[in-house]
C-alpha positions as CSV (number, residue, x, y, z in Angstrom):
1,M,12.6,-35.4,-3.4
2,E,10.2,-32.7,-2.4
3,Q,6.5,-33.4,-2.7
4,A,4.3,-31.3,-5.0
5,L,2.1,-28.7,-3.2
6,V,-1.6,-28.9,-3.9
7,L,-3.8,-25.9,-3.0
8,V,-7.4,-25.0,-3.0
9,A,-8.1,-21.3,-3.0
10,T,-11.6,-20.2,-2.5
11,F,-13.0,-16.7,-3.1
12,Q,-16.6,-15.6,-2.1
13,A,-17.8,-12.6,-4.1
14,T,-20.8,-10.6,-3.3
15,P,-23.5,-10.3,-6.0
16,D,-22.2,-6.8,-6.8
17,T,-18.6,-7.9,-7.2
18,R,-19.1,-11.3,-9.0
19,V,-18.5,-10.0,-12.5
20,E,-15.3,-8.1,-11.6
21,L,-13.9,-10.9,-9.4
22,L,-14.5,-13.4,-12.1
23,A,-12.6,-11.2,-14.6
24,R,-9.7,-10.7,-12.2
25,L,-9.5,-14.5,-11.4
26,S,-9.7,-15.3,-15.1
27,E,-6.8,-13.1,-15.9
28,M,-4.8,-15.0,-13.3
29,V,-5.1,-18.3,-15.2
30,A,-3.1,-17.2,-18.2
31,L,-0.5,-15.3,-16.1
32,T,0.0,-18.1,-13.5
33,S,-0.1,-21.1,-15.8
34,A,3.1,-19.7,-17.6
35,E,5.0,-19.5,-14.3
36,P,7.8,-21.9,-13.5
37,G,6.7,-24.8,-11.4
38,C,3.0,-24.4,-12.1
39,L,1.6,-27.8,-12.8
40,R,-2.1,-27.0,-12.6
41,Y,-4.0,-23.9,-12.1
42,D,-7.7,-24.5,-12.8
43,L,-10.5,-22.0,-12.0
44,H,-14.0,-23.3,-11.0
45,V,-17.3,-21.8,-10.1
46,D,-19.6,-23.5,-7.4
47,R,-22.6,-25.2,-9.2
48,E,-24.9,-24.0,-6.4
49,D,-23.5,-20.5,-5.8
50,D,-22.2,-18.6,-8.8
51,T,-20.5,-16.1,-6.5
52,R,-18.1,-18.7,-5.1
53,F,-14.9,-19.3,-7.1
54,V,-12.3,-22.1,-6.5
55,F,-8.8,-22.5,-7.8
56,V,-7.3,-25.9,-7.8
57,E,-3.5,-25.5,-8.0
58,T,-0.6,-27.8,-8.1
59,W,3.0,-26.6,-7.8
60,A,6.1,-28.6,-8.3
61,T,7.6,-27.3,-5.1
62,V,6.7,-25.0,-2.1
63,G,9.4,-22.6,-3.4
64,D,7.6,-22.3,-6.8
65,W,4.4,-21.3,-4.9
66,D,6.2,-18.9,-2.7
67,R,7.6,-17.2,-5.8
68,H,4.1,-17.1,-7.4
69,M,2.8,-15.4,-4.3
70,Q,5.3,-12.5,-4.8
71,T,4.5,-11.8,-8.5
72,D,2.9,-8.5,-9.4
73,H,-0.4,-10.1,-10.5
74,V,-0.9,-12.0,-7.3
75,L,0.0,-9.0,-5.1
76,A,-2.4,-6.8,-7.1
77,L,-5.2,-9.3,-6.6
78,L,-4.5,-9.7,-3.0
79,R,-4.6,-5.9,-2.6
80,D,-8.1,-5.9,-4.0
81,V,-9.5,-9.0,-2.6
82,P,-10.9,-7.3,0.5
83,M,-13.1,-5.1,-1.7
84,L,-14.1,-8.0,-4.1
85,T,-14.9,-10.7,-1.5
86,T,-16.8,-11.3,1.6
87,S,-14.0,-12.8,3.5
88,G,-10.8,-12.7,1.6
89,V,-9.2,-15.8,0.1
90,Q,-9.4,-19.2,2.0
91,L,-6.4,-21.4,1.4
92,T,-6.3,-25.1,1.9
93,R,-3.0,-27.0,1.5
94,L,-3.4,-30.7,0.6
95,N,-1.2,-33.7,0.5
96,P,-2.0,-36.9,-1.4
97,V,-3.1,-39.9,0.5
């Protein structure tokens, strides 16, 4: 049986893009949470840096995440990420220990 995929996705906004990035990431929560295979999709903000946003995601399978990455809402966000962040999105894939 395939192991679930756990991801951490980090976005670093600039002070000027913080509000817009937060709005765009917040929209992603409702859209993505309804997708097949999405087990967890939680948005957080760094307690010490309110321009740093972090998603903690759990997908039932890698295929579910792959399909998520091809949705219109993800593609639109990824298109705009270079303008809204200092360094794009940083993805970390995790396995349980």
